[in-house]
N, C-alpha and C positions, 0 to 999 in steps of 0.2 A: 615460787617455792608449787604454786599449780601444776610449771611441768614437771617437775617430777613427781606430781602423785601421777599424773596420766605416765608417762614412762613408767610408773612402778604399777598401773594397774594392770599392763599389757602383760606382765607377766604371772599372767594366770594362762594353764593349759588349755591346749585346743579339749583334751578329756574335761575341763571346767566347765566348757562350751559346748559339749557336745552332747554329754551328759543332763548338763541343767534342760536344754532345748529338748531332749526326751522325758523327764519329766514333765517337763512343762504343758509336753504333748500328749503325755497319759493323763493326768489330772484332766487337764483339759477335755479331752475326750470323754473323759468315764462324766461329768460333768454335763458335758450334753448330749451323753444318749438314753433314752426311754427301754422300758423294758417293752418285752415280748421277742418274736419267736424271728421274725423278721423284718427290717427297715428298708425304706427305699428310698433313694437319692432322688428326688425332684432334679429333672433335667426337662431335656428334650430326645425322646427316643428315636424320632426319624432320625438324626445325627449320624446313626451309630454303624450303619452299613458303610466300607470299606471296600474300595475298589483296588485289588494290587495289581500290582507290574510289574513287566520281568527286570528290572531294573534298580530295585529297594536298595536303598544303602540307610538302615536306621532309622527308618520313619516312625517315629512317635504315634502312638493310638491314643492316646489321650482323649482326644476328643471323639473319638470312633470306639468308645467302650462303655458299657453298661454296668451300675453298680446297683449290689443286693448286700442289707446289714444282716447277717443267718446269728441274732446274738446267742440261742439256745449253741449255734457250730451239730445242729443234729438233721438238718435239710439234706438230703439223698437227692439224686442228681436226677427223677421220676419228678419231685417235688421239683428242682427248680427248671425241671423241660419247662409244666406247665405253669409256673409264672411266668418263663418266658414265653409261653404263648399267649398269655393273656396281660401281658404287658409290665410286671412285674417288674422288670427292671429298668433303670433312667440312669441316665447319663449323666457325669461331674461335674453340675453346674454350680455346682456353689462352692465344695469344699475340693480340695486337693487329694486328689489319690497316695497321698504320703499319708498317710493316716494315723500312724503314730501305734503308741499301748493301747489293747485292744486285747477283751477279752475273746469279742463276736470269731465266726469266721465271713470273710468276705468273696462274694462268689461276684466273677466278671464274666459278663455275657459277650463275645466280641462273633461281630458277622463278617465274615471274607467275602468279595464276590471277585471273581475272576471269568470275565466276558472273553476271553480269548479261547481258542478253537481247539489250544493244546492243552494239554495236565503242565499245571507251574508248580516244581518247589519253592517251597519258603521256609522260613527259619522262623517262627516267631523266641524274642530274647525277654527275659524277665534279668532287667540289669542289677536289682540287686539282691543280692544273693546269701543274707542273711532268713532267708524264710523256710521256720521247721518244715513244714507241708505245704507242696502246692503241686495241684492235680489238673491234669487239663482233658474234658473228654471233646473228643472229635468225633461230629454227626458225619454219618454213616449216612450211604446211599437206600439204604432197604432201614434205615430205621433203627439201628442200632448204634451205639457208641462203640469209640476204639479211645481208651485212657492211659494216656503218660502218668505216672507217678514219680515224682521227684521231692527235695527238700533238700535241705541242708540236716535234718535227724534221718537222713536213710542214705544207707550203705551209696559212695559216688558213684561204684559202676553202675549201677539202676541207673542212671541219664541216658537221655538219648545219646545224645554228643558229652562226652567228659571235657567241661571246661566248668570254669570257677563261675560261670553266672548259668543261668537257667536256660538251655539253645529246647526249643519243639524242634523237629524237621516234620514238617506236615507238605503233605499233597494231593491241589487241590484240584478237581475234575473241571473239567472245561466245561463252560458254559453254566457256571454252576453260584451259587448262593448260600457259603454254609456255616453253621452256627458251631459256633466252641466257647464251653464254659470251663475257666479257671478258678476252682477255689483257694483261697489261702487260709491257713491257720498259723499263728505263731506265737510263740512266747515274746517276742521282740518284740522291735517297731514293724507294722504293715507297710512297707512302698512299693508301690506299684508302681512298677513304671516296665513298660512295655513296648515294643518297637518291632517291625517286618524287617528282615535283608531277604536277596535272593540271596544262595550257597557263593556266590562266586565275591560279589559284596560282601558279602560278612567277614570271607578270608581278608580281605582286601585291612577290612578295619579290625580284626584282631590281628594283623601282622602292626598296622601301628600304635594297635594300645599293647601290646608286648615288650614292643621296643621302646614303651616309654614306662613300663613298669619296669624294665630291665635297667634302664637307666635308675629308674628311683630306688631299687631297692639295691642296685649295683652299686651308687653312693652311697648307703650304706653301708656297705662291706666295707669298701676304699676306707670311711670313718672307723668306725672302727677297726681294721685292720693297722688304720695308722696311729692309731690313741691305742692296739695294743701293745703294739712297737715302744710307748714313749712310756705307759705304764713300764712295762720291763726294765726300762729305763731310770725311771725318777722311782718309779716305787710310792706314788704317792697315789694314795687311797680316794682319791677326786677323779682320777684316772678309770680306777678302776667303774666307784658308780658311776658315773659316764658311760662305760661303756654297757653294764648292767640296763643303764636306763634306755639307752638304742637296742638296745637287741630286744628287751621286751617290750619296747616302745613299735618297732620293727616289726614283729609276731602279730603283734596285737591291731596293728595295720594289714597286714597279711593274711589276720580271721575277717578282718572287717571285709576285706575285698575278696575276701574266696580261697587266698592264695593255698593260705595254710591247711586246708580242707582238699585239697585236690592234690599237694603235693607230700604234704607230711603224715596225714590222718586220716586216711579217705576210707580207710575203711572200717573206723572209731567213730559215727555220728555224733554218736551222743559225747564224746572228749571234744568233740569238734565245736559241739555249742556252750558246753559248759568252757572253753577255754577262754571264750570272748571274756568272761569276766574274772577268769583266774588272772588273765596277760593284762585287762583293767586293772585290778587290782595291786598287778605287781608296778606297773608302769607307775602307777599312780606311789607309790612306794619308794621306789627308789627316785622319782622324780623330786621328792620331796627331801629325799636323804643328798640328791646332787645339790638340790640348790643351797642347804643347810653348809655344805661342805666348799663349796663354789665359792658365797656368800662371806665365810667365815665369821656363821650372824654367832656364836658363841663370844668372839670378842668383845663385839660390838652392844651386844644383847643376850647375857643368859637366860632372860627370862622367856623371852622368844624362843630362841633354845630351847629351852624343859617339855613349853609346849609345843614344838614341833615334832621330839622324842616320846612325847605323850600320841600323838596323835601318827605317829610313825607305829607304835603300840597298836595302836588302834586299827590301823590301815594293816598289819600284820595280822592280825587276831580275823578283819575280811577275810582277807587271801586264805587263812584257814577254812574260812565258812563257804569261801567260792566252792572250793573244792567238794564239799558235798553239799549245799544245798540248794533248791535250785535257782535257774537262770531270774526269772521272774523276779523273785524275793532280793538276791544280790544284788540286783542292779539299780533300788530300790537303798539299797544299805550303802553302796559305795556311792550313791547321788547324794545322800546325806552327808557323808565323809568330805565328798571331794565341797560342797558346801564351806565344813568347817576350813579345808585347803587353800580355799581360795584367799581369804581376807587372813590366813596365817604368813601364807607368799607373796602378801600385797603389803602386811607390817614387815619384814623380813627386808622384805627390794628397799618399801623404804627408811628404814633406820642404816642400813645402809651407803643407800644412796648419798643422804643429807650426813653423811661421815666420811664421806668421799673416797669411798672405797671406790676403787678403777672397774675393779672386774667385775660390782653392781652394774656397770654402764655397759658392757657388755651383753652379760646376762638379758635384762631388759631389751634391749636392741635386739635381740635372739627370740624370746618371746614376742616382741612385738609380731614378727614378721607371720610365726604360727597364726596367730591371733587374723593377723589380717588375710592370711587366707582363710581361714575358717568363719569369717563375715564372708569375704566374697563367696564360698561354698553355699552356704544359708543363705541368700539373699538369693541366686540362683532357685536354691530348693523352694525358695516361696511368689519365684516370680518375680522378682524385683529387679533378677539381670539375667540377661538372655542366656543359652545354652551355649557357651563354647568349651574351646578349650583348656584356657584358663578357670573358669568356674566353674568347671567340672571339676578336675584337679587342684583343686583351693584347697585342701587335704595332707594332700602330697606335696606340692610345690611349697605350701609353706613349714609342713612337717623338716622337711629335707631345707631348706633356705635355713629355720631356727637349728638344724645340727650342727650346719658345716659353721654358723653363728658361735653358736655353742664351742663347739671342735676349738675354733680360734680364742674365744677367750680362756680356753685351755691350753692354750699356746702365749697367751699371756701369761699363766700363771707357772706355765716354764722358767718365762724369764724370771720371772719374780723368787723363786722357788735356785733361781740360779745368784738372783741377787743376796737372796738371805744366806745361801752357803758362805758367801763372801764378803757378809753384813757381820760386825759385833750388833749382837739384839739388842744389849745396854745400850751405849751409847750410840749406836748408827750408825758408826766411822767403819771405815774398813777395816776386817780383817784381819789375824797376820797372815794369812794365804795369800787375799789381795796383795798385803804390802810385799810379799814378796815377790809374787809377778811383779806387780805396778815396776818396784825398783830396779829390777833383771830390769823392763824393756827397756824404762827411763835410762839405766846407765846406759845400757849398749847403743843407746841412738845417741846420747849425749855424747860418749866415745868419739862415737862414725862420722860426726858431724860438729866435733870438733866446740861443745857446747860448753856453760860450766852446769854442774848440777852442786845441789846443796844435801843435807838431810839433819832431821833434826831430831836427835833421843830428849825425849820428857818422861821423866822421874815423879809423884806426888810422894816430897818429903815428908818421912816419921810414916807411913799411910800402916802400915802395920799394925804402929800402935795408939792412929786415930779411931782403928777398926776395932780394937782390945776395949778400949774407952769408949768409945760414942755405939760399938755395935756397926754389925754388916750392912743391915739399912740404910743408914749414915754413910756410911761409906761407899756402898751404891751412887746415893746421891753425889758423892764426891765426885765420881768417876763420870758421873752422865753431865755434873757441873764442868771439868775438865773439858770431856770431850763436846759437849757444847759449843763455848767458848773456839776449838780450835776448829769445827766446823764454821762456827758462823766468822771466823777471821781471816780464815785461811781459804782464799777465791785459787777456782782453777787458774790454771793447771794446775796447779800446788794442791797434793793429797794429803791429809790427815786421818791416820791410821791408827789403830788399838793394838799397841805391838804386843801385849800381853800383861796380864794382872793389871800394876798400877803404872805401865810403862806405857806411853805413844811415841809414835811418829809423826812425822812429819816429810814428804820429799816434794821437794821442791823442784822442778827442771827450770833448767835458765835459768838461774838464780846464782849471783856473785858472793861469793861470801860476807863482805857489809851490806846488805841487801839481808842474808839469814840472819843475821846478826841483829839488825834489827826488830826484823819478827819476830824473831825470839822474846828479845828485850820487852818487847809488847805484851808478848802472850806471858811472861813473867810475872811483869803486872798488872794484870786484870783478872788472874788469878789472886795474885795475894789483896788485892782491891776486892774482888766480888766475894771474895768469905769473911763471916761474920770473927768479931773478936773474938766469941767462949767456942769459936772451931774452927781456930785459922789455919788455913793448906794454904802454902807454897811447893811451887815445882822447882827443879831442877832442870835445866838444857845442857845437852851438848851438841854443837855443830861441824860439823868435818863439811868440806868441800871439796869437790873434782876439777876442777879446771885447768884447760890447755891439755887435757889426756893423759895427765898425772898421774891419777888412780887408777892403774892396770884389769882393779876385778871389784865387782859388789861387795862380796868380803870385806876386801881392804876399806873400802867405805864405813861399809857398816861396822867395823871393829874398831876406827878412827872415830867415829860419835860413840862411840861403847866407851875409848876409853875418856874423852872430852866429858862425857854428864856424872865418868866412875871423881877426875878429878874433880869436876863441879861439888861432890856431894861431899869431897874429901876436905875440901874448903867451907866447910860451914853453911850446903845446902843453900835453896831460893839465888841460885845465880846464873847464869850464861857463860857457860866455857869456849872458846873457839880450840880445835883441836890444835890450830897455826900460835897459838899460843906458846904451847909447850916443844913441836918438836920441830923443826925445818920441813917444807911440804917435803923433800926428796925422801924423807925416810918414809915416807906414806905408799912409797910406788916403789920400798923393796920389795919381792916376788916374798 
């Protein structure tokens, strides 16, 4: 039971974890903040200056920046320059530059020292691409400032370098110490993540990143195309919900990585910012709808399904609101919805797992891969794991593994659909379509290998009168009872089937007439014994056998079993008749 609960818990999504962490960061930072125009973060300012060199490749500047919080967001560059000269900035020794949600503007002071005799071209990179406004002031030798203005609320073409991250081109004079100020202001989380490159090293780094992102989104595209073809073939809506979830989630990750702003809507920064919450709402909506259907929760718990439908309505309203209301409001609303969705998916997972529903296991394993990736990424953010390729890309790796495993779960569903199309829903026996295919295959095998093959045709006696007297519900119970006896008494390789209506059939490969008669008589006696005195149920059985390659076609064998069954009913029912008792075997072989 504990194992089931653990597996169920991991079926919550990355969206749940991310939004929850951001909300906690928001409220935690709000409580810790105090009134005032500017707050200085304590630390050692003497460590701030950074000596650049000509082979830098993504050198992190965390230990070389100084921070200042502008609570009123009104300080100008002149105010900041004065505070910088007076020691108003300090290094972030006690908090992480991953600040989270705040209404303050944040200023960063960065001093770069070029001790070489030649000018040095460098590129300053801000890794987190979801900053509304980010401005860089670079001090000139004459005391003026060179201003770089960018951010995802400004047109993409205004960037120094048109890239998903914020890249600032700078030339450092020889034998110089240059002061730079950056101002961050955003409605989303403030994540100060600065690194320094030389141009050649940056090109190499971006080439590797583009390859990784190409593989990641290419994997998403392959999954979409693959499952689209399956959806077209099987017309099962679960595949449609999966496709919509993958597309909305992939676009959400594209927003998170800054790629949608770069390639899809570079001239619409307002929509680029709002699309993040819209796609988040879409991802939540389709994730829940997909979970409902892949788990078939309505069959296991109608109450949970009704709750899920109600929550879907709430998410839909929030989706409409995400297109109108500001980001800062909608992210809180979606966070609350996420907190409601988590225990619901947990309850759905537990219910289906305890019911032994096979797709639930695939479902939970898939989500567990995603959650592990999220946890690894979060531990990296909080400094508990080193910055590596795996920890930096935990989101992407975990989500891609999740999507692949969910696709495998859907592949399992295709097999279930195929099985259901060949299984009688009432008795769980093979249906007429499956019977025809199996009988044809077994007949050709028996004829080719000169092996015996027997067939039982079974009919419930006076079934129409039984239905008229006791009702169709009781009639269904009788069909289930007979089907259950066949399923429990007929062992592989023999195949029990529901032929249609009140008729059943049993295919008996490599079985001679004497053995078939023994089985038929046992089945007849068990049905008679199991039915009650007030609702007496009996069956008639016709037996036909194809031995030594005498019968030349499937239709002849089936016709022989039918004639034997008809004769059993003519003789008073509740009996077994072998076709050999009626006519010589050579007559069966006639064309």
